[in-house]
ROSE-4610 file (N, C-alpha, C; in Angstrom, 1 decimal, always signed):
// ROSE-4610
residu = [M/M/M/L/L/L/E/E/E/V/V/V/K/K/K/D/D/D/L/L/L/C/C/C/S/S/S/S/S/S/Y/Y/Y/G/G/G/E/E/E/A/A/A/K/K/K/V/V/V/L/L/L/D/D/D/Q/Q/Q/V/V/V/T/T/T/M/M/M/H/H/H/V/V/V/A/A/A/E/E/E/G/G/G/E/E/E/I/I/I/V/V/V/A/A/A/L/L/L/L/L/L/G/G/G/R/R/R/N/N/N/G/G/G/M/M/M/G/G/G/K/K/K/T/T/T/S/S/S/L/L/L/V/V/V/R/R/R/S/S/S/I/I/I/M/M/M/G/G/G/L/L/L/G/G/G/S/S/S/P/P/P/Q/Q/Q/V/V/V/T/T/T/A/A/A/G/G/G/R/R/R/A/A/A/I/I/I/L/L/L/D/D/D/D/D/D/V/V/V/D/D/D/L/L/L/S/S/S/S/S/S/M/M/M/R/R/R/S/S/S/F/F/F/E/E/E/V/V/V/S/S/S/N/N/N/Q/Q/Q/G/G/G/V/V/V/G/G/G/Y/Y/Y/V/V/V/P/P/P/Q/Q/Q/G/G/G/R/R/R/R/R/R/L/L/L/F/F/F/Q/Q/Q/S/S/S/L/L/L/T/T/T/V/V/V/L/L/L/E/E/E/H/H/H/L/L/L/Q/Q/Q/M/M/M/L/L/L/A/A/A/C/C/C/N/N/N/K/K/K/P/P/P/G/G/G/A/A/A/W/W/W/S/S/S/V/V/V/K/K/K/R/R/R/V/V/V/F/F/F/E/E/E/A/A/A/F/F/F/P/P/P/R/R/R/L/L/L/E/E/E/E/E/E/R/R/R/K/K/K/H/H/H/H/H/H/R/R/R/G/G/G/N/N/N/Q/Q/Q/L/L/L/S/S/S/G/G/G/G/G/G/E/E/E/R/R/R/Q/Q/Q/M/M/M/L/L/L/A/A/A/I/I/I/G/G/G/R/R/R/A/A/A/L/L/L/M/M/M/T/T/T/G/G/G/P/P/P/K/K/K/I/I/I/V/V/V/L/L/L/M/M/M/D/D/D/E/E/E/P/P/P/T/T/T/E/E/E/G/G/G/L/L/L/A/A/A/P/P/P/V/V/V/A/A/A/V/V/V/E/E/E/H/H/H/V/V/V/E/E/E/Q/Q/Q/I/I/I/L/L/L/Q/Q/Q/T/T/T/L/L/L/R/R/R/Q/Q/Q/E/E/E/G/G/G/L/L/L/G/G/G/I/I/I/L/L/L/L/L/L/V/V/V/E/E/E/Q/Q/Q/N/N/N/L/L/L/Y/Y/Y/S/S/S/A/A/A/M/M/M/A/A/A/V/V/V/A/A/A/D/D/D/R/R/R/V/V/V/Y/Y/Y/I/I/I/L/L/L/E/E/E/T/T/T/G/G/G/R/R/R/V/V/V/V/V/V/W/W/W/E/E/E/G/G/G/V/V/V/P/P/P/E/E/E/T/T/T/L/L/L/M/M/M/A/A/A/D/D/D/Q/Q/Q/T/T/T/V/V/V/L/L/L/H/H/H/R/R/R/Y/Y/Y/L/L/L/G/G/G/I/I/I/H/H/H]
num = [1/1/1/2/2/2/3/3/3/4/4/4/5/5/5/6/6/6/7/7/7/8/8/8/9/9/9/10/10/10/11/11/11/12/12/12/13/13/13/14/14/14/15/15/15/16/16/16/17/17/17/18/18/18/19/19/19/20/20/20/21/21/21/22/22/22/23/23/23/24/24/24/25/25/25/26/26/26/27/27/27/28/28/28/29/29/29/30/30/30/31/31/31/32/32/32/33/33/33/34/34/34/35/35/35/36/36/36/37/37/37/38/38/38/39/39/39/40/40/40/41/41/41/42/42/42/43/43/43/44/44/44/45/45/45/46/46/46/47/47/47/48/48/48/49/49/49/50/50/50/51/51/51/52/52/52/53/53/53/54/54/54/55/55/55/56/56/56/57/57/57/58/58/58/59/59/59/60/60/60/61/61/61/62/62/62/63/63/63/64/64/64/65/65/65/66/66/66/67/67/67/68/68/68/69/69/69/70/70/70/71/71/71/72/72/72/73/73/73/74/74/74/75/75/75/76/76/76/77/77/77/78/78/78/79/79/79/80/80/80/81/81/81/82/82/82/83/83/83/84/84/84/85/85/85/86/86/86/87/87/87/88/88/88/89/89/89/90/90/90/91/91/91/92/92/92/93/93/93/94/94/94/95/95/95/96/96/96/97/97/97/98/98/98/99/99/99/100/100/100/101/101/101/102/102/102/103/103/103/104/104/104/105/105/105/106/106/106/107/107/107/108/108/108/109/109/109/110/110/110/111/111/111/112/112/112/113/113/113/114/114/114/115/115/115/116/116/116/117/117/117/118/118/118/119/119/119/120/120/120/121/121/121/122/122/122/123/123/123/124/124/124/125/125/125/126/126/126/127/127/127/128/128/128/129/129/129/130/130/130/131/131/131/132/132/132/133/133/133/134/134/134/135/135/135/136/136/136/137/137/137/138/138/138/139/139/139/140/140/140/141/141/141/142/142/142/143/143/143/144/144/144/145/145/145/146/146/146/147/147/147/148/148/148/149/149/149/150/150/150/151/151/151/152/152/152/153/153/153/154/154/154/155/155/155/156/156/156/157/157/157/158/158/158/159/159/159/160/160/160/161/161/161/162/162/162/163/163/163/164/164/164/165/165/165/166/166/166/167/167/167/168/168/168/169/169/169/170/170/170/171/171/171/172/172/172/173/173/173/174/174/174/175/175/175/176/176/176/177/177/177/178/178/178/179/179/179/180/180/180/181/181/181/182/182/182/183/183/183/184/184/184/185/185/185/186/186/186/187/187/187/188/188/188/189/189/189/190/190/190/191/191/191/192/192/192/193/193/193/194/194/194/195/195/195/196/196/196/197/197/197/198/198/198/199/199/199/200/200/200/201/201/201/202/202/202/203/203/203/204/204/204/205/205/205/206/206/206/207/207/207/208/208/208/209/209/209/210/210/210/211/211/211/212/212/212/213/213/213/214/214/214/215/215/215/216/216/216/217/217/217/218/218/218/219/219/219/220/220/220/221/221/221/222/222/222/223/223/223/224/224/224/225/225/225/226/226/226/227/227/227/228/228/228/229/229/229/230/230/230/231/231/231/232/232/232/233/233/233]
x = [+0.8/+0.0/+0.9/+1.4/+2.3/+3.7/+4.5/+6.0/+6.8/+7.6/+8.5/+9.9/+10.5/+11.8/+12.9/+13.9/+15.1/+14.7/+13.7/+13.2/+14.1/+14.4/+15.2/+14.5/+14.5/+13.8/+14.6/+14.5/+15.2/+14.4/+14.7/+14.3/+15.5/+15.4/+16.6/+17.8/+18.9/+20.1/+20.1/+19.1/+19.1/+18.3/+19.0/+18.4/+17.7/+16.4/+15.6/+15.3/+15.3/+15.1/+16.2/+16.7/+17.9/+17.7/+17.2/+17.0/+16.1/+14.9/+13.9/+13.3/+13.3/+12.6/+11.7/+10.4/+9.4/+8.2/+7.3/+6.1/+4.9/+3.7/+2.5/+1.6/+1.1/+0.3/-1.2/-2.1/-3.5/-3.9/-4.7/-5.2/-4.1/-3.1/-2.0/-1.8/-1.6/-1.2/+0.3/+1.0/+2.4/+2.7/+3.3/+3.7/+5.1/+5.1/+6.4/+6.8/+7.9/+8.3/+9.6/+9.9/+11.2/+11.1/+12.1/+12.1/+11.6/+11.3/+10.9/+12.1/+11.7/+12.7/+13.5/+13.0/+13.7/+13.3/+12.2/+11.8/+10.4/+9.7/+8.4/+7.4/+7.2/+6.2/+6.7/+8.0/+8.5/+8.3/+8.3/+8.1/+6.6/+5.7/+4.3/+4.0/+4.6/+4.4/+5.0/+6.1/+6.7/+5.9/+5.3/+4.4/+3.2/+2.7/+1.5/+1.7/+3.0/+3.3/+3.0/+3.2/+2.9/+3.9/+5.0/+6.0/+7.0/+6.8/+7.7/+7.7/+8.8/+10.1/+10.0/+11.0/+11.0/+11.7/+11.0/+11.6/+12.6/+13.9/+15.0/+15.4/+15.0/+15.3/+14.4/+14.3/+13.5/+12.0/+11.2/+9.8/+8.9/+7.6/+6.5/+5.5/+5.1/+4.3/+3.1/+1.9/+0.7/+0.1/+0.1/-0.5/+0.0/+1.3/+2.0/+1.9/+1.3/+1.2/+2.2/+3.2/+4.2/+3.6/+3.6/+3.1/+4.1/+5.3/+6.4/+6.3/+5.8/+5.7/+4.3/+3.5/+2.1/+2.0/+1.0/+0.6/-0.3/-0.5/-1.2/-2.6/-3.4/-4.7/-4.7/-3.7/-3.5/-3.2/-2.4/-2.1/-3.3/-4.1/-5.4/-6.3/-6.4/-7.3/-6.9/-5.6/-5.1/-5.5/-6.0/-6.5/-5.7/-5.0/-4.2/-5.0/-5.4/-6.1/-5.0/-5.3/-4.3/-5.0/-4.5/-4.9/-3.7/-3.6/-2.4/-2.2/-1.0/-0.8/-1.5/-2.1/-2.8/-4.2/-4.7/-6.0/-6.3/-5.9/-6.0/-7.5/-8.3/-9.7/-10.0/-11.1/-11.5/-12.3/-11.8/-12.4/-13.9/-14.2/-15.5/-16.6/-16.1/-17.0/-17.6/-18.8/-19.4/-18.9/-19.1/-18.8/-19.4/-20.7/-21.4/-20.8/-20.5/-19.9/-18.5/-17.7/-16.4/-16.6/-17.6/-17.8/-18.5/-19.5/-20.2/-19.3/-18.3/-17.3/-16.6/-16.4/-15.5/-16.3/-17.6/-18.5/-18.2/-18.1/-17.8/-18.4/-18.3/-18.9/-17.9/-16.6/-15.6/-15.9/-15.5/-15.7/-15.0/-15.6/-15.0/-15.2/-15.7/-15.8/-16.9/-16.6/-17.6/-18.6/-19.9/-20.9/-20.9/-21.6/-21.8/-22.4/-23.4/-24.1/-23.2/-22.3/-21.4/-20.4/-19.9/-19.0/-19.7/-21.0/-21.7/-22.0/-22.1/-22.3/-21.0/-19.9/-18.6/-18.2/-18.7/-18.4/-19.7/-20.5/-21.8/-21.6/-20.5/-20.3/-20.3/-19.8/-19.8/-21.2/-22.1/-23.5/-24.2/-23.8/-24.4/-23.9/-22.7/-22.0/-22.0/-22.8/-22.7/-22.9/-23.6/-23.7/-22.7/-21.8/-20.8/-19.6/-19.0/-17.9/-16.6/-15.6/-14.3/-13.7/-13.9/-13.3/-14.1/-15.2/-16.0/-15.9/-15.0/-14.9/-13.7/-13.9/-12.8/-11.7/-10.6/-9.5/-9.9/-10.6/-11.0/-12.0/-13.0/-13.9/-13.2/-12.2/-11.5/-10.7/-10.2/-9.5/-10.5/-11.6/-12.6/-13.0/-13.2/-13.6/-12.5/-11.2/-10.1/-10.0/-10.3/-10.3/-11.5/-12.7/-13.9/-13.7/-13.1/-12.9/-12.1/-11.0/-10.1/-10.9/-11.7/-12.4/-13.5/-13.9/-14.9/-14.3/-13.0/-12.4/-12.2/-12.6/-12.5/-11.1/-10.3/-8.8/-8.6/-7.5/-7.0/-6.1/-5.4/-4.5/-4.7/-4.5/-4.5/-3.2/-2.7/-1.5/-2.0/-1.7/-2.1/-0.9/-0.9/+0.3/-0.2/+0.3/+0.0/-1.5/-2.3/-3.7/-4.1/-3.3/-3.7/-3.1/-2.4/-1.8/-2.7/-2.5/-3.3/-4.7/-4.9/-6.2/-6.3/-7.5/-7.7/-7.7/-7.4/-7.3/-8.5/-9.7/-10.9/-11.0/-10.5/-10.5/-9.4/-8.3/-7.2/-7.7/-8.4/-9.0/-10.0/-10.8/-11.7/-11.0/-9.9/-9.1/-8.5/-8.0/-7.5/-8.5/-9.7/-10.8/-11.1/-11.2/-11.4/-10.3/-9.1/-8.0/-8.1/-8.5/-8.6/-9.7/-10.8/-12.0/-11.5/-10.8/-10.3/-9.5/-8.6/-7.7/-8.6/-9.6/-10.4/-11.1/-11.4/-12.0/-11.0/-9.8/-8.8/-7.9/-8.1/-7.4/-6.0/-5.0/-3.7/-3.5/-2.8/-2.6/-1.1/-0.6/+0.7/+0.5/+1.0/+0.7/+1.9/+2.0/+3.1/+2.6/+3.4/+2.9/+3.9/+3.7/+4.7/+4.3/+3.0/+2.5/+2.8/+4.0/+4.5/+3.5/+2.8/+2.0/+0.6/+0.1/-1.0/-0.6/+0.5/+1.0/+1.1/+1.7/+1.9/+0.6/-0.4/-1.7/-2.4/-2.0/-2.7/-1.8/-0.5/+0.4/+0.7/+0.8/+1.3/+2.8/+3.3/+4.8/+5.2/+6.5/+7.1/+8.3/+8.4/+9.7/+10.1/+11.4/+11.9/+12.8/+12.6/+13.5/+14.5/+15.7/+16.7/+17.4/+17.4/+17.9/+17.6/+16.4/+16.0/+16.2/+16.7/+17.0/+16.2/+15.8/+15.2/+16.4/+16.3/+17.3/+16.8/+15.5/+15.0/+13.7/+13.4/+12.1/+11.8/+10.5/+10.2/+8.7/+8.4/+7.0/+7.0/+5.9/+5.8/+6.3/+6.0/+6.5/+8.0/+8.7/+10.2/+10.7/+10.1/+10.5/+10.3/+9.2/+8.9/+9.9/+10.4/+11.3/+12.8/+13.1/+14.4/+14.7/+15.2/+15.4/+16.5/+17.4/+18.5/+18.0/+17.1/+16.5/+15.6/+14.8/+13.8/+14.6/+15.7/+16.4/+17.2/+17.8/+18.7/+17.9/+16.8/+16.1/+14.8/+14.3/+13.0/+13.1/+14.3/+14.5/+13.6/+13.3/+12.4/+13.3/+13.2/+14.0/+13.3]
y = [-1.2/+0.0/+1.3/+1.6/+2.8/+2.3/+2.9/+2.6/+3.9/+4.0/+5.1/+4.6/+5.3/+4.7/+5.8/+5.6/+6.5/+8.0/+8.3/+9.6/+10.5/+11.7/+12.7/+14.0/+14.7/+16.0/+16.9/+18.2/+19.2/+20.5/+21.1/+22.5/+23.4/+24.0/+24.8/+23.9/+24.2/+23.4/+22.3/+22.2/+21.2/+19.9/+18.9/+17.6/+17.0/+16.6/+16.0/+14.5/+14.1/+12.8/+12.3/+11.1/+10.7/+9.3/+9.2/+7.9/+7.0/+7.5/+6.6/+5.7/+4.5/+3.4/+2.6/+2.5/+1.8/+1.5/+0.7/+0.4/+0.1/+0.4/+0.0/-0.7/-1.9/-2.7/-2.4/-2.9/-2.8/-3.5/-2.9/-3.5/-3.7/-2.8/-2.9/-1.6/-1.8/-0.6/-0.6/+0.4/+0.5/+1.7/+1.4/+2.4/+3.0/+4.3/+5.0/+5.7/+5.2/+5.6/+6.3/+7.0/+7.7/+8.8/+9.3/+10.4/+11.7/+12.8/+14.0/+14.5/+15.1/+15.7/+14.8/+13.5/+12.5/+12.4/+13.1/+13.1/+12.5/+12.1/+11.4/+12.3/+13.5/+14.4/+14.8/+15.0/+15.4/+14.4/+13.1/+12.1/+12.1/+12.3/+12.3/+13.5/+14.7/+15.9/+15.8/+15.1/+14.9/+14.0/+12.9/+12.1/+12.9/+13.7/+14.5/+15.7/+15.9/+17.0/+18.4/+18.6/+19.9/+21.0/+20.6/+21.6/+22.0/+21.7/+22.0/+20.8/+20.0/+20.2/+19.9/+20.2/+20.0/+18.7/+17.9/+16.6/+16.9/+16.4/+16.6/+15.4/+14.2/+13.0/+11.8/+10.8/+9.7/+9.9/+8.9/+8.9/+8.3/+8.7/+8.1/+7.6/+6.4/+5.8/+5.1/+5.4/+4.7/+4.0/+2.7/+1.8/+2.2/+2.2/+2.5/+4.0/+4.9/+6.2/+7.0/+7.7/+8.5/+9.8/+10.0/+11.1/+12.2/+12.0/+12.9/+14.3/+14.5/+15.8/+16.5/+15.8/+16.3/+17.3/+18.2/+19.0/+18.3/+18.9/+18.1/+17.7/+18.6/+18.2/+17.1/+17.1/+16.0/+14.7/+14.8/+13.5/+13.0/+13.9/+13.5/+12.9/+13.5/+12.9/+11.5/+11.2/+9.8/+8.8/+9.3/+8.3/+8.3/+9.4/+9.5/+10.5/+9.9/+10.7/+11.2/+12.3/+12.9/+13.4/+12.9/+13.4/+14.1/+15.4/+16.1/+16.2/+16.4/+16.6/+17.9/+17.9/+19.1/+19.3/+18.3/+18.3/+19.3/+20.5/+21.6/+21.7/+22.0/+22.2/+23.7/+24.0/+25.4/+25.8/+26.7/+27.1/+27.6/+28.2/+28.8/+27.9/+26.7/+25.8/+24.8/+24.4/+23.4/+22.0/+21.0/+19.6/+19.2/+19.5/+19.1/+19.8/+21.0/+21.8/+21.3/+20.9/+20.2/+19.0/+18.2/+16.9/+17.2/+18.1/+18.3/+19.0/+19.7/+20.4/+19.3/+18.1/+17.1/+16.0/+16.1/+15.0/+14.8/+13.5/+13.2/+11.9/+11.6/+10.3/+9.3/+9.5/+8.5/+7.2/+6.1/+4.7/+4.7/+4.2/+4.1/+5.3/+6.4/+7.6/+7.4/+7.9/+7.8/+8.9/+8.6/+9.6/+10.2/+11.4/+12.0/+11.0/+10.3/+9.3/+8.3/+7.8/+6.8/+7.3/+8.5/+9.1/+9.2/+9.7/+9.7/+8.4/+7.4/+6.0/+5.5/+5.9/+5.5/+6.4/+7.6/+8.6/+9.2/+8.5/+9.1/+10.4/+10.6/+11.9/+13.1/+12.8/+13.9/+14.3/+13.3/+13.6/+14.5/+14.1/+14.9/+16.4/+16.5/+17.9/+18.5/+18.0/+18.4/+19.8/+20.6/+22.0/+22.8/+22.2/+22.9/+23.2/+24.3/+24.8/+24.1/+24.2/+23.6/+24.0/+25.3/+25.8/+25.4/+24.7/+24.3/+22.8/+22.1/+20.7/+20.3/+19.2/+18.7/+18.1/+17.7/+17.2/+15.9/+15.0/+13.8/+14.0/+14.9/+15.2/+15.8/+16.6/+17.2/+16.1/+15.1/+14.1/+13.2/+12.8/+12.1/+12.8/+14.1/+14.9/+14.9/+15.0/+15.0/+13.7/+12.6/+11.3/+11.1/+11.5/+11.5/+12.3/+13.5/+14.3/+13.7/+13.0/+12.3/+11.2/+10.5/+9.4/+9.8/+11.0/+11.6/+11.6/+11.6/+11.8/+10.5/+9.4/+8.1/+7.6/+7.6/+7.3/+5.8/+5.4/+4.1/+3.9/+4.9/+4.9/+6.2/+6.1/+7.3/+7.5/+8.7/+9.1/+9.8/+9.2/+9.8/+10.2/+11.5/+12.1/+12.3/+11.5/+11.6/+11.7/+10.7/+10.7/+10.6/+10.1/+10.0/+11.1/+12.0/+13.1/+13.9/+13.9/+14.7/+14.1/+12.9/+12.3/+11.5/+11.5/+10.7/+9.2/+8.3/+6.9/+6.3/+6.7/+6.2/+6.7/+7.9/+8.4/+7.7/+7.3/+6.6/+5.2/+4.6/+3.3/+3.3/+4.4/+4.5/+4.7/+5.5/+5.7/+4.3/+3.6/+2.3/+1.3/+1.4/+0.6/+1.0/+2.3/+2.8/+2.4/+2.4/+2.0/+0.5/-0.3/-1.7/-2.0/-1.2/-1.3/-1.0/+0.2/+0.6/-0.5/-1.1/-2.1/-3.3/-3.7/-4.8/-4.5/-3.2/-2.7/-2.6/-2.9/-2.9/-1.6/-0.6/+0.6/+0.4/+1.0/+1.1/+2.3/+2.1/+3.2/+3.4/+4.6/+4.9/+5.8/+5.2/+5.8/+6.4/+7.7/+8.3/+8.5/+7.9/+7.9/+8.0/+8.8/+8.9/+7.9/+7.5/+6.6/+5.2/+4.7/+3.4/+2.3/+2.3/+1.1/+1.2/+2.3/+2.4/+2.0/+2.4/+2.0/+0.5/-0.1/-1.6/-2.3/-1.7/-2.4/-2.6/-1.8/-1.9/-2.2/-2.0/-2.0/-3.4/-3.6/-4.9/-4.9/-3.8/-3.7/-2.3/-2.1/-0.9/-0.5/+0.8/+1.4/+2.4/+2.5/+3.5/+4.4/+5.7/+6.8/+7.4/+7.6/+8.2/+9.2/+10.5/+11.5/+11.4/+11.1/+11.0/+9.8/+8.7/+7.4/+6.3/+5.3/+4.1/+3.3/+3.1/+2.4/+1.0/+0.8/-0.5/-0.7/-2.0/-2.4/-3.8/-4.0/-5.4/-5.4/-6.4/-6.5/-6.1/-5.7/-5.3/-6.2/-7.5/-8.5/-8.5/-8.4/-8.4/-7.1/-5.9/-4.7/-4.7/-5.1/-5.0/-6.0/-7.0/-7.9/-7.5/-6.4/-6.0/-4.7/-4.8/-3.7/-2.8/-3.3/-2.5/-1.4/-1.9/-1.1/+0.0/-0.5/+0.4/+1.5/+1.2/+2.2/+3.1/+2.5/+3.3/+4.3/+3.9/+4.7/+5.4/+4.8/+5.4/+5.9/+5.7/+6.1/+5.4/+4.1/+3.3/+2.4/+2.5/+1.7/+0.4]
z = [+0.0/+0.0/+0.0/+1.2/+1.2/+1.3/+0.4/+0.4/+0.5/+1.5/+1.6/+1.3/+0.3/-0.2/-0.1/+0.8/+0.9/+1.0/+1.8/+1.9/+2.7/+2.1/+2.8/+2.9/+3.9/+4.1/+4.9/+4.6/+5.4/+5.7/+6.8/+7.1/+6.7/+5.5/+5.1/+5.0/+5.7/+5.7/+6.7/+7.5/+8.5/+8.1/+7.9/+7.4/+8.6/+8.4/+9.5/+9.2/+7.9/+7.5/+6.6/+6.9/+6.2/+5.7/+4.4/+3.7/+4.5/+4.9/+5.6/+4.6/+4.9/+4.1/+5.0/+4.6/+5.5/+4.6/+5.1/+4.4/+5.3/+4.9/+5.6/+4.6/+5.0/+4.2/+4.4/+3.6/+3.8/+5.0/+5.9/+7.1/+8.1/+8.1/+9.1/+9.8/+11.1/+11.9/+12.2/+11.7/+11.9/+12.8/+13.9/+14.9/+14.6/+14.7/+14.5/+15.8/+16.4/+17.7/+17.6/+18.8/+18.9/+19.9/+20.4/+21.3/+20.5/+21.3/+20.7/+19.8/+18.6/+17.8/+16.9/+16.8/+16.0/+14.6/+14.2/+12.8/+12.5/+13.6/+13.3/+12.7/+13.2/+12.6/+11.2/+11.1/+9.8/+8.8/+9.1/+8.2/+7.7/+8.6/+8.3/+7.4/+7.8/+7.0/+5.6/+5.4/+4.2/+3.3/+3.8/+3.1/+2.6/+3.4/+3.1/+2.1/+1.8/+0.9/+1.4/+2.7/+3.3/+3.1/+2.5/+2.0/+3.1/+4.3/+5.4/+6.4/+6.4/+5.8/+4.2/+3.6/+2.1/+1.8/+1.0/+0.5/-0.5/-0.2/-1.1/-1.9/-1.4/-2.2/-1.7/-2.5/-2.2/-2.6/-2.3/-2.7/-1.7/-1.8/-1.0/-2.1/-2.1/-3.1/-2.5/-3.0/-2.5/-3.7/-3.5/-4.6/-6.0/-6.1/-7.3/-7.8/-7.1/-7.4/-6.6/-7.3/-6.7/-6.1/-4.8/-4.1/-4.0/-4.3/-3.9/-4.4/-5.6/-6.2/-6.1/-5.3/-5.2/-4.0/-4.1/-3.0/-2.1/-0.9/+0.1/-0.3/-1.0/-1.4/-2.4/-3.2/-4.2/-3.5/-2.5/-1.7/-1.1/-0.5/+0.1/-0.9/-2.1/-3.1/-3.6/-3.4/-3.7/-2.7/-1.5/-0.5/+0.8/+1.1/+2.4/+3.3/+4.4/+5.5/+6.5/+7.1/+8.0/+9.3/+10.4/+11.7/+12.3/+12.2/+12.7/+14.2/+14.6/+16.1/+16.4/+17.6/+18.0/+17.4/+16.6/+16.1/+15.0/+15.1/+14.1/+13.6/+14.6/+14.2/+14.0/+13.3/+13.2/+14.4/+15.1/+16.4/+16.3/+15.1/+15.0/+14.3/+13.8/+13.2/+14.2/+14.0/+14.8/+14.4/+15.3/+15.0/+13.6/+13.5/+12.2/+11.0/+11.2/+10.0/+9.7/+10.6/+10.3/+9.4/+9.8/+9.0/+7.7/+7.6/+6.4/+5.4/+5.8/+4.9/+4.1/+4.6/+3.9/+3.4/+3.4/+2.9/+1.4/+1.0/-0.4/-0.8/-2.1/-2.6/-2.9/-2.5/-2.7/-2.1/-2.7/-2.1/-0.8/+0.3/+1.6/+2.4/+1.9/+2.7/+3.7/+4.9/+6.0/+5.8/+6.2/+6.3/+7.7/+7.8/+9.1/+10.0/+9.6/+10.4/+10.9/+10.1/+10.6/+11.6/+11.4/+12.3/+13.7/+13.7/+14.9/+15.6/+14.7/+15.3/+16.0/+15.4/+16.0/+17.2/+17.2/+18.2/+18.8/+19.5/+20.0/+20.7/+21.3/+22.0/+21.0/+19.8/+18.8/+18.5/+18.3/+18.0/+19.1/+20.3/+21.4/+21.4/+20.8/+20.8/+19.4/+18.5/+17.1/+16.8/+17.7/+17.5/+18.3/+19.0/+19.7/+18.8/+19.0/+18.1/+18.6/+17.7/+18.0/+19.3/+19.7/+20.9/+22.2/+22.0/+23.1/+23.5/+22.8/+23.0/+23.9/+24.6/+25.4/+24.5/+25.1/+24.3/+23.6/+24.4/+23.8/+22.6/+22.8/+21.7/+20.5/+20.8/+19.6/+18.8/+19.6/+18.9/+18.1/+18.7/+17.9/+16.7/+16.8/+15.5/+14.5/+15.0/+14.0/+13.3/+14.0/+13.3/+12.4/+12.9/+12.1/+10.8/+10.9/+9.8/+8.7/+9.2/+8.2/+7.5/+8.2/+7.6/+6.6/+6.7/+5.8/+4.4/+4.2/+2.9/+2.2/+2.8/+2.1/+1.9/+2.9/+2.8/+2.7/+2.0/+2.0/+3.2/+3.6/+4.7/+5.5/+6.8/+7.6/+8.4/+8.3/+9.1/+10.3/+11.5/+12.8/+13.6/+13.9/+14.7/+16.1/+17.0/+18.4/+18.8/+18.3/+18.6/+20.0/+20.9/+22.3/+23.2/+22.6/+23.4/+24.2/+25.5/+26.4/+26.7/+26.4/+26.6/+27.9/+28.5/+29.7/+29.3/+30.3/+29.9/+29.2/+29.6/+28.9/+27.5/+27.2/+25.8/+25.0/+25.6/+25.0/+24.6/+25.4/+25.2/+24.0/+23.9/+22.8/+21.5/+21.5/+20.3/+19.8/+20.8/+20.5/+19.8/+20.3/+19.8/+18.3/+18.1/+16.7/+15.8/+16.2/+15.4/+15.0/+15.9/+15.7/+14.7/+14.8/+13.9/+12.5/+12.4/+11.0/+10.4/+11.2/+10.7/+10.1/+10.9/+10.4/+9.1/+8.9/+7.6/+6.5/+6.7/+5.7/+5.5/+6.4/+6.3/+6.8/+6.1/+6.7/+7.6/+8.7/+9.6/+9.9/+9.8/+10.2/+11.5/+12.6/+14.0/+14.6/+14.6/+15.4/+16.8/+17.8/+19.2/+20.2/+21.2/+22.3/+23.4/+23.5/+24.5/+24.0/+24.5/+24.1/+24.3/+25.4/+25.7/+24.9/+24.6/+23.7/+22.3/+21.9/+20.5/+20.5/+21.5/+21.5/+21.6/+22.2/+22.3/+20.9/+19.9/+18.6/+17.4/+17.6/+16.4/+15.9/+14.6/+14.1/+13.9/+13.5/+13.4/+13.9/+14.1/+14.7/+14.0/+13.8/+13.4/+14.4/+14.7/+15.6/+14.8/+15.0/+14.4/+15.4/+15.0/+15.8/+14.8/+15.2/+14.4/+12.9/+12.6/+11.2/+10.4/+11.1/+10.4/+11.1/+10.4/+11.0/+11.6/+12.9/+13.6/+14.1/+14.1/+14.5/+13.8/+13.5/+13.0/+13.4/+13.8/+14.2/+14.7/+15.5/+16.0/+17.5/+18.0/+19.4/+20.4/+20.2/+21.2/+21.4/+20.2/+20.2/+20.9/+20.6/+21.1/+22.6/+23.1/+24.6/+25.3/+24.7/+25.3/+25.3/+24.6/+24.4/+25.2/+26.4/+27.3/+26.8/+26.1/+25.5/+24.5/+23.6/+22.6/+23.3/+24.2/+24.8/+25.6/+26.2/+26.9/+26.0/+25.0/+24.1/+23.3/+22.7/+21.7/+22.3/+23.3/+23.8/+25.3/+25.9/+27.3/+28.3/+28.0/+28.9/+29.7/+31.0/+31.9/+32.3]
């Protein structure tokens, strides 16, 4: 599904990604781990074609379509959903307006009704504006908004950041449901244990390079890797 091949990106003269190669298959959750500042968000932004950082070499390919020279809306049109860190909602729009704005007829696109079925709390708050929602509600809306675009794969940047445990559990359940429906998910996450609860495979980034890849069971059993790259004792 998604293939990242030797991707390099920079902020001006500062290289942030150095020949990153990885892949996400259909119906697979891949966790991207690493300490702060190691390039995780930069990788997601590079795949999305957001322009900052600037891709200087390598490619991101979705189902044989090269995304590398596309702008972000073109990447989205190819079937890449994006849940950015910090949610990035419109403060003045209601929950319903956020969802209606992205309604489309693409195969696999979620309807407003389906989003409300998955997130009943959003239906209860459908007339509340973005600045009136709790952190958990804002994250539900950010995920629902991405699913309205009919993605084949969803890039999620810190979806459990700042959430209460019950909200984290709900997000994990949604991720597992999406996997069962065949979506690929690239999950950037600081919450190691939440990521391990849902991930099929794991990559670890260190200063913009992939330094480890494998399955959650192997990672959790390797204290040296946990300590060296994630600061887990």
